[in-house]
C-alpha positions in Angstrom: 0.0 0.0 0.0 1.4 3.4 -0.9 1.3 6.4 1.5 -1.4 8.1 -0.6 -3.5 4.9 -0.5 -3.0 4.6 3.3 -4.1 8.2 3.9 -7.2 7.7 1.8 -8.0 4.3 3.3 -7.6 5.7 6.9 -10.1 8.5 6.3 -12.9 6.0 6.0 -12.0 3.7 8.8 -13.8 3.4 12.3 -10.6 2.1 13.9 -7.1 3.6 13.6 -4.3 2.0 11.7 -0.6 2.7 11.7 1.4 2.4 8.6 4.9 0.9 8.4 6.7 0.9 5.1 3.7 -0.2 3.0 1.9 -2.4 5.6 -0.9 -1.3 7.9 -1.6 -2.5 11.5 -4.8 -2.0 13.4 -4.5 -0.4 16.8 -6.3 -1.7 19.9 -8.2 0.3 22.3 -6.9 1.7 25.6 -7.7 1.4 29.2 -9.3 4.1 31.4 -5.9 4.7 33.0 -4.2 5.0 29.7 -6.7 7.6 28.6 -6.5 9.6 31.7 -2.7 9.7 31.7 -2.7 10.9 28.1 -5.4 13.5 29.0 -3.4 14.8 32.0 -0.2 15.3 29.9 -2.2 17.1 27.1 -4.1 19.3 29.5 -1.1 20.5 31.1 0.8 21.1 27.9 -2.1 22.9 26.2 -2.4 25.4 29.2 1.3 26.1 29.2 1.8 26.4 25.5 -0.9 29.0 25.1 0.3 31.9 23.0 3.7 30.2 22.2 3.0 29.1 18.6 3.3 25.5 19.7 0.4 23.1 20.1 -0.3 19.8 21.9 -2.2 17.1 20.0 -3.7 13.9 21.3 -4.4 10.5 19.7 -5.8 11.5 16.3 -3.0 13.3 14.7 -0.5 10.9 13.2 3.3 11.5 13.1 5.0 10.9 9.8 8.5 9.4 9.9 9.9 9.8 6.4 13.1 8.0 7.1 11.2 4.8 7.8 8.2 5.4 5.6 5.9 5.2 8.6 2.9 6.9 10.3 2.2 6.3 13.9 -0.5 7.7 16.3 1.4 8.8 19.6 -0.7 9.4 22.6 0.4 13.1 22.9 2.7 15.3 20.7 4.0 18.9 20.9 4.4 20.5 17.4 5.8 24.1 16.8 5.5 23.9 13.0 3.1 25.8 10.8 -0.5 25.1 11.6 -2.5 23.5 8.9 -6.1 23.0 10.0 -6.9 20.3 7.5 -3.8 18.2 8.0 -4.1 14.7 9.6 -0.4 14.2 10.3 2.8 16.2 11.3 6.3 15.4 10.3 7.8 18.0 12.7 7.0 17.0 16.3 9.4 18.2 18.9 8.2 16.0 21.7 6.3 12.7 21.6 4.7 10.9 24.5 3.7 7.2 24.4 1.7 5.7 27.3 2.7 2.0 27.4 0.1 -0.9 27.4 0.6 -4.6 27.3 -0.1 -4.8 23.6 2.2 -2.0 22.5 4.9 -1.9 25.0 7.6 -3.7 23.0 6.7 -1.7 19.9 6.9 1.6 21.7 10.3 0.7 23.3 11.9 -0.7 20.2 10.3 0.0 16.8 8.9 3.5 17.6 12.0 4.5 19.7 14.3 3.8 16.7 11.8 5.4 14.2 11.2 8.5 16.2 14.9 9.1 16.8 15.2 9.6 13.0 12.8 12.6 13.1 15.3 15.5 12.6 13.7 18.1 14.9 12.6 15.7 17.7 14.1 16.8 21.0 12.6 14.0 23.2 10.6 10.8 23.3 8.9 10.1 26.6 7.7 6.7 27.5 5.0 6.7 30.3 4.6 3.4 32.0 1.1 2.2 33.1 2.1 -0.4 35.7 4.1 2.1 38.0 5.0 5.7 38.3 7.8 5.9 35.8 8.7 8.0 32.8 11.7 7.2 30.6 12.8 10.4 28.9 14.9 9.8 25.6 16.5 13.2 25.0 18.6 14.2 22.0 21.9 15.6 23.1 23.4 15.9 19.6 22.4 14.9 16.1 22.4 11.1 16.6 23.5 11.0 20.3 20.6 10.3 22.8 20.5 10.1 26.6 17.9 8.3 28.7 16.6 9.3 32.1 14.3 7.5 34.3 11.9 9.7 36.3 9.6 8.5 39.2 7.2 9.9 41.8 8.3 13.4 42.9 10.4 14.1 39.8 9.8 16.9 37.4 10.8 17.4 33.8 11.5 20.6 31.8 10.8 20.8 28.0 11.9 23.8 26.1 9.6 24.9 23.2 8.1 28.0 21.8 10.7 30.2 23.6 9.6 29.0 27.0 10.1 26.1 29.5 7.2 23.8 30.0 7.2 22.0 33.3 5.6 18.6 33.8 5.7 16.5 37.0 5.4 12.8 37.0 2.8 13.0 39.7 0.7 15.3 37.4 0.8 12.7 34.7 -0.5 10.0 37.1 -3.1 12.3 38.8 -6.4 10.6 39.6 -5.2 7.2 38.5 -4.9 5.8 42.0 -1.3 4.7 41.3 0.8 4.2 44.3 4.3 5.8 44.5 5.9 2.4 44.9 6.1 0.1 41.9 3.8 -2.8 41.5 6.3 -5.6 41.0 3.6 -8.1 39.8 2.5 -6.1 36.8 4.7 -5.4 33.7 4.1 -4.2 30.2 5.2 -7.3 28.3 8.5 -7.3 30.2 11.1 -9.2 28.1 14.3 -10.9 29.5 17.4 -11.2 27.3 20.1 -13.7 28.2 23.5 -13.3 26.7 
């Protein structure tokens, strides 16, 4: 399937599909916690971005990764590019948030991580865990050099965009989810063990 065929196909679908180099993959629904965490992120960002020229988008705006010929639906993105009210995707996000779920965790941590890192203007990719208060922040240090920082309860993150610094706390992301500060060691999002 070509990109043009995918975009036309996706317009008429009741469920969303991601596109990876000519193939499409149906997306599954999320949990109440997943939805609430995404909403908490987007609501905080929208308020802080007001008047900056940057916008926060949720769930329905695709990210195009030209280097991998792919389209993904991140949970939340920040984009500071030119606003096109009729566009269904962006190729210029500066921050991407993915909330992990059991069905997407390995894709989010491997395939999407590698794909997103190829977006030239992306400054950070943030993976939000559902099983415990944890956010993994993959931040671009130089062109192809990325660092990773693990944040937990009580931690804050600073995101620079639109000429201002946006502050987001881990506790704010998990607000109203009844998530305890300590990790639930019995629950993992498709944890994988590699033996060498």
